[in-house]
N, C-alpha and C positions, 0 to 999 in steps of 0.2 A: 705459724701453722694452722692450718684450718682445724677448727676445734668444734666437737659436738658438744652437746649438753653434758656437764660431767654427771657421772653416776658414781654415787659413793658407796663402793662394795662393802665396806667395814666402817662402822661407827659414823652414820651420816651426821652433819652438822644442820642447823636450822638454814633453810633456803629462803629466798625471797619468793613470794607468791608468783605464779606465772600462769598464763593461760595455756592449758595443753587440752587437746581434744581425746578424751579417753577412748581406748581401744577395747576395752573389756572391763566389766565390773564383777568383782567376785561377791558371792553372796555374803562370805564371812568378813567383808571389809569393816563392818562396824565392830568387829571383835578384835581388830589389830591395834597395836598399840601406835602412839603418834610416830615414833621412829620407823616402824614398819610401813605405817601409811605412807611416809614421806619417801622411804626407799622404793616401794611400789610406784609411787607417782613419777620418781626419777626414772625409772625403767621404761615406763610409758612414755615420758617426754623424750628419752633417747630414740625408742622406736619411731614415735612420731616424725622426728627429725631425719632419721637415718633412713626409713624405708618410704614415708608419706609425705615428707616436706619438701620433695625436689620437683621442680618443674621440668627439668630436663629428662635425660635417660633414667627410667626407673631402676631402683636399686632392689634386687631380689635375693641374691645370694652372696653372703658376706662373711670373711674370715676375721677373728679376733686373734690378735696376738700380742704378747707383751714383750717388753724390753729387758725385763728382770727375770733371771731364771727361777727366783724365789716367789714370784708373784702368782697366785693360783687364779686361773679365769674359767675354770670348769663351771663354777656355780654360777658366774655371771652369764655364760652362754645359756645355760640351762634356763635361768630365769627370763631371759629374751625369748628364747625359743618357746617357753612355756605362756609367756604373756601373749605372744603372736597367735598361738594355738587356741587360746582361750577366747580369741574374737569369734571362733566357731565359723569362721568363712574361708579359712586358709589352711592348706596342709603344709606341715612344717616339718623340715628334716633337721636333726641335731647331729651333725657329722664330726666324727673323731678324725681330726687332721693332724694329730701329733704322731708322727711315725714312730718315735723311739721313747715314749712315755708310757706309764701306766695307762691301760685302756680308759676310755672316758666313762665308761659306764661302771668302772671300779671306782674311779675318782669320786662319783655321785653316789656311789653306793646303790645303783639300780641293778636289780635282778636281770640276767640275760639268759637266752636259750641255751642248751647244751651245745649246740654248733653255731655261733655267733659270727656267722659269714654274711648274713643277709639282714637287711632292715626288719625292725620290729617294734610295734606299738607301745609307747611307755605312758601315753596319756591320750585322751580324745583329741584326734587330727595332730598328734605330735609322734614322730617316729625317731628312733635311735638308729643311726647309721654307722657301724662300726668300721674301723679302718680296713679290716680284712676284706669288706666288700668292694673296695678300690685299690688296695694296696696288699696283694696276695703275700709278698715277700716283705713283711713288716720289719724290717732289719733297721730302718731308719738312716742307712747309709747311701742309699740310691734311689731316686724317685725317676721313672723313665716316662717318656711322652706318652706312652700307652697308660701307665698309671694315672697321669693327669687327665687323660681322655676318660677313664672310667670314672674319676672324680666329677668330670663335668657331667657326665651321664647321670650320676647320683643326685647332683644338685637340681637337674632338670625334672626328676621325679616329683618335686615339690614346689609349691607356689612361693615359699620363702626357705633359704637354707641358712643355718647358722654354724659355721665351721670353727671349730675349737683348735686353734693352731699352736704350734710350739712357739717357744721365744724366737724373735726375729733372726733369720738365718738364711742361708742360700735357698734352703729346703722352703722355709716359710714363703720366700719370694717367689719360688716356682709354684706353690699352692696358691699365692694371690692372683697369679696369672690365669688361674682355672675358675675363678669366681668375678664378681663384680668389682672387688677391691679388699682392703684391709682396714681395719679400725686397731689402731695401736692404744694398748692399755699402759698408761703411765703410772708409775708408782710414787705416791707422795712422799717427799723427802729422801728419795733414792733417785730417780731418774733425772739425769742432768739435761739441761734445756741444749746444750751443745750436742750432745750424743744424740738427742731426740732429732735436732735439725739434720745431723748427718745422715740418720736412717730415713728421714723424709726424702733427702737428697737420692739416696741409693734406690730408693723405692720409684722415683720419678725416672731415674735412669734405665731401670728395668721394665719401665712402663707398667707398673702396678699402682692403680689409683689408691690413693690414701684418702679414705673417706671420713676421716675424723679421728679423734682422741677420747680417751675416756680415763679419768682420774681415779686410781683405786687406792684403799688403804689411807684415806686422809683420817686424822684422828679429831676428836674434839678439842677445840681450843681451850674450853674450861671444863671443870669436872663434870661427869655426866649427871650427877645428883643435882646440880645447879638447873639443868634443862627439865628435870622433873617438876620443878617449883614455877616455871615460866607459863 
């Protein structure tokens, strides 16, 4: 399976040094813990490879989906969108593409306007795009061609779009056809290789590009306290 640089969503381990072109430097980086710095570097490495490391057709609008219903990806999508926006050269849309879940802004604990039917800014050059802006009937049971057309229109309003999708299903496949492709979030010690391969084949049959994979919820192989002494 084509694999992107792994991003450790929870409890990152020590990674081998690698050369990564930074896409943004936070003024408070010097105040971050070593683990927080490592996590930030891995997010930047993922962005570099996914959006800026391709010599062929550029990737601008990407959906993220998990194979496990219990794996949370809202924070990962928010971190990727935020890192892109912090470059201060791109307008970035964080799109709620989960038709039957709790709204993305609620999952992230972000305030929203009284009528959250259109986009609104949540940080410099970063916008929240609620599902109501492209899916008026957000029942989660049916997505029409008109809905997908509206979703494509929403993505084109931004230089980059991060679509936070539901776990892989026929709905996710349809949404994947409305953007440049999907990234699958695999869950450490849960996602089976055989199942992942089957999903890859299903996406290929549906002509949805699989842009790569990300590993989530990988745990420390040794007690955390030992890393503090390294």
